[in-house]
C-alpha positions in Angstrom: 117.4 85.2 106.1 118.4 83.7 109.5 115.8 81.8 111.4 115.4 83.6 114.8 112.7 81.3 116.2 110.6 78.3 115.1 106.9 79.0 114.5 105.5 75.4 114.5 101.8 75.5 115.4 101.6 79.3 115.0 99.1 81.1 112.8 100.4 84.1 110.9 98.0 86.5 109.0 99.9 88.5 106.4 98.1 90.9 104.0 99.5 92.0 100.7 101.1 88.6 100.3 100.4 88.0 96.6 103.6 89.8 95.5 106.7 91.8 96.4 107.8 92.0 100.0 104.6 90.5 101.4 105.1 87.3 99.4 108.6 87.0 100.8 107.4 87.5 104.3 104.6 84.9 103.9 106.9 82.3 102.4 109.6 82.8 105.1 107.0 82.4 107.9 105.8 79.2 106.3 109.3 77.9 106.1 109.7 78.6 109.8 106.7 76.5 110.6 103.8 78.9 110.6 100.4 78.3 109.1 100.0 81.4 106.9 96.7 83.2 106.0 96.4 86.0 103.6 93.5 88.1 102.1 93.4 88.7 98.4 91.0 90.5 96.2 91.8 88.0 93.4 92.7 84.7 95.1 94.3 83.4 91.9 97.1 85.9 92.3 98.1 83.9 95.4 98.4 80.6 93.4 102.2 80.9 92.8 102.9 81.5 96.5 100.6 78.6 97.4 102.4 76.3 95.0 105.8 77.3 96.3 104.7 76.8 100.0 103.3 73.4 99.1 106.5 72.4 97.3 108.8 73.5 100.1 106.9 72.9 103.3 103.9 70.8 102.4 100.1 71.2 101.8 97.6 72.7 104.2 100.0 75.4 105.4 98.5 78.3 103.5 95.0 79.8 103.3 93.7 82.5 101.0 90.6 84.4 102.1 88.9 86.3 99.3 88.3 90.0 100.0 89.0 93.6 98.9 90.5 95.2 101.9 89.5 98.7 100.9 85.8 97.6 101.5 84.4 97.6 105.1 82.2 94.6 104.4 85.1 92.6 103.0 87.3 93.3 106.0 84.5 92.3 108.3 84.0 89.1 106.4 87.7 88.2 106.2 88.2 88.7 109.9 85.1 86.5 110.6 86.5 83.8 108.3 89.8 83.8 110.0 88.4 83.8 113.5 86.0 80.9 112.6 89.0 78.8 111.6 91.7 79.9 114.0 90.9 80.4 117.7 94.3 82.0 118.2 96.4 84.2 115.9 100.0 84.6 116.8 101.3 87.0 114.2 99.4 89.8 112.2 101.4 91.7 109.6 99.4 94.5 108.0 101.4 94.9 104.8 98.7 95.6 102.2 98.8 99.0 100.7 98.8 101.1 97.6 99.6 104.6 96.3 96.9 106.1 94.1 97.8 108.8 91.5 94.5 110.7 92.0 91.8 111.1 94.6 89.4 108.1 94.7 86.8 107.1 97.2 86.1 103.6 98.4 82.6 102.1 98.2 82.2 103.3 101.8 82.9 106.9 100.8 86.4 107.0 102.4 89.4 108.3 100.5 91.2 105.2 99.1 94.6 105.8 100.9 92.8 106.0 104.2 90.6 102.9 103.3 93.4 100.6 102.2 96.6 101.9 103.7 95.1 102.5 107.1 91.6 101.1 107.8 92.3 97.6 106.4 95.0 96.9 108.9 93.2 98.6 111.7 90.0 96.6 111.0 91.8 93.3 111.1 93.4 94.3 114.4 90.2 95.2 116.2 88.1 92.5 114.6 90.6 89.7 115.4 90.8 91.1 118.9 90.1 87.9 120.8 92.2 85.5 118.6 95.1 88.0 118.9 94.9 88.0 122.6 94.6 84.3 122.8 97.8 84.0 120.7 99.6 86.7 122.6 100.3 88.1 119.1 102.9 90.2 117.6 101.3 92.8 115.4 103.4 94.7 112.8 102.1 97.5 110.7 104.2 98.1 107.6 104.3 101.8 106.9 106.5 104.4 105.2 108.7 107.1 106.5 107.0 109.5 104.2 105.0 110.3 107.4 108.2 112.0 108.7 109.1 113.6 105.4 106.9 114.2 102.4 109.6 115.6 100.2 109.8 113.4 97.1 113.2 114.8 96.3 115.2 115.0 99.5 118.0 117.3 98.5 117.0 120.7 99.8 115.5 122.1 103.0 114.5 120.2 106.2 112.3 117.2 106.4 108.6 118.0 106.0 106.4 115.8 108.1 102.9 115.2 106.8 100.3 117.4 108.4 97.1 116.2 110.2 94.1 118.4 110.9 92.8 116.8 114.1 89.3 118.4 113.5 88.9 116.0 110.6 89.3 113.0 112.9 85.6 113.2 113.8 84.7 111.8 110.4 86.8 109.4 108.4 85.3 110.7 105.2 86.8 114.1 105.9 90.3 112.8 105.8 92.4 113.6 102.7 89.7 116.0 101.4 89.5 117.1 97.7 90.6 120.6 98.5 94.4 120.8 98.2 94.6 117.0 97.6 98.1 115.7 96.9 98.4 112.0 96.3 101.9 111.6 98.0 100.8 113.5 101.1 97.5 111.5 101.2 99.5 108.3 101.2 101.8 109.6 103.9 98.8 110.7 106.0 97.3 107.3 105.9 100.6 105.9 107.2 100.6 108.5 110.0 97.1 107.3 111.0 98.4 103.7 111.1 101.3 104.6 113.4 99.1 106.7 115.7 96.5 104.0 116.0 99.3 101.6 116.6 100.5 103.6 119.6 97.0 103.5 121.0 96.6 99.8 120.3 99.9 99.1 122.0 98.7 100.6 125.2 95.4 98.8 125.0 96.8 95.4 124.3 100.1 95.5 126.3 98.6 94.1 129.5 97.6 90.9 127.6 101.0 90.2 126.1 100.1 91.5 122.6 102.7 93.8 121.0 102.0 96.4 118.3 104.8 98.0 116.3 105.2 99.8 113.0 108.1 99.6 110.6 109.4 101.4 107.6 111.3 98.6 105.8 113.4 101.0 103.7 112.9 101.9 100.1 112.0 98.6 98.5 111.8 97.9 94.8 108.1 96.9 94.6 105.3 97.9 92.2 104.2 100.8 94.5 107.5 102.6 93.9 106.6 103.2 90.3 103.8 105.5 91.4 105.9 107.3 94.0 108.8 108.3 91.7 108.4 112.0 90.9 107.7 112.8 87.2 111.0 114.6 86.9 112.8 111.4 87.7 110.7 109.0 85.6 113.5 108.6 82.9 115.7 107.3 85.7 113.2 104.9 87.1 115.2 101.8 86.1 118.3 103.1 87.8 116.4 104.1 90.9 114.9 100.7 91.3 118.4 99.1 91.1 119.5 101.3 94.0 116.6 100.2 96.2 116.3 97.2 98.5 115.2 93.9 97.1 111.9 92.5 98.5 114.0 90.0 100.4 116.1 92.7 102.0 113.0 94.8 102.8 111.2 91.9 104.4 114.0 91.3 107.0 113.0 94.2 109.3 109.4 93.0 109.5 110.4 89.4 110.0 112.7 90.5 112.8 109.9 92.1 114.7 107.7 89.0 114.7 110.4 86.4 115.2 113.3 87.8 117.3 113.0 86.6 120.9 114.7 89.7 122.1 111.8 91.8 120.8 109.0 89.7 122.3 108.0 92.5 124.7 108.9 95.5 122.6 105.7 97.4 121.8 104.5 100.9 120.8 107.5 101.6 118.7 108.3 102.8 115.2 111.3 101.4 113.4 113.1 102.5 110.3 114.5 99.2 109.2 116.0 97.8 112.5 116.4 101.2 114.3 113.8 102.5 116.6 113.0 106.0 115.5 110.8 109.0 116.6 107.8 110.1 114.6 106.4 113.6 114.2 105.0 115.6 117.2 101.4 115.2 116.2 101.7 111.4 116.3 102.2 111.5 120.1 99.0 113.4 120.7 97.2 111.1 123.1 93.8 112.7 122.5 94.2 112.5 118.8 95.3 108.8 119.0 92.2 107.9 121.0 90.0 109.9 118.5 91.5 108.0 115.6 91.0 104.7 117.4 87.3 105.4 118.3 86.2 106.8 115.0 87.9 103.9 113.2 86.4 101.3 115.5 83.0 102.8 114.9 83.5 102.3 111.2 83.7 98.6 111.9 80.7 98.6 114.2 82.6 98.7 117.5 81.6 101.3 120.1 84.0 103.8 121.6 86.2 102.8 124.5 88.9 104.4 126.6 92.4 103.1 126.7 91.7 101.9 130.3 88.8 99.7 129.2 90.1 96.1 129.6 89.6 93.6 126.8 88.4 90.0 127.5 90.6 88.0 129.8 93.4 86.0 128.0 93.0 82.3 128.0 96.4 80.6 128.2 
């Protein structure tokens, strides 16, 4: 991977960094000079990455914050831990995610795709609000283009964007209900929520030099793919994985968004790899975007605000 810019003295928060693409991203940012922070449910799983960073770039360049990002209290605690140690955060990559083969609820009563694939990243974004502004941060949400097409076998018919019942936006617990639950669509819907909240966040934070973008890195051969392969294609799983991007290849699009000087002011965009791409019609519903933002902020104890409500002044 080419080094687009040096990151000496910068703080980068990367979730989902204990393996796969997230580990590649965290290591590359450390190589470029950043102090990398991650959140891990089992901190021991981050030991190999920590040892590699120490061997390549030196000690005291990597922190692991313990926490289960599907739990509201753990997201709150992790954000507080980070803010207490870093007055400014320059990069936030919300990469943590999972696909669940059945309907499960978090300890907070929220469907698990919504809790982990959407709320975890949203929570870190709003709870690290002031450090992100102080760092004039670049925020990247790693998502999936399943939000634009929920067909698992894309051979026949037109793309089928995931649906969203905007009535359900009044209560996070109503999202991905038991009636008619389909795991793949639940996963895609959580990614749609991420993109929509990202559009809203981009407008709120743009006046303060903070950018918010989302990226589908391509189909990357990571553990999550094993759950996404349709049963019909299970016998060909090994062949399918060999046709996918490596974690290193998948990481490049995300790294580009947080390091390329030419993208320093790009915000409110959705990328498929390196190409800016449109999302489904419902994703551009401004009222729905603000509803998602406010109900999600309330989940983390933050009162509703309009897009025009200014955040605290940025300190250079």
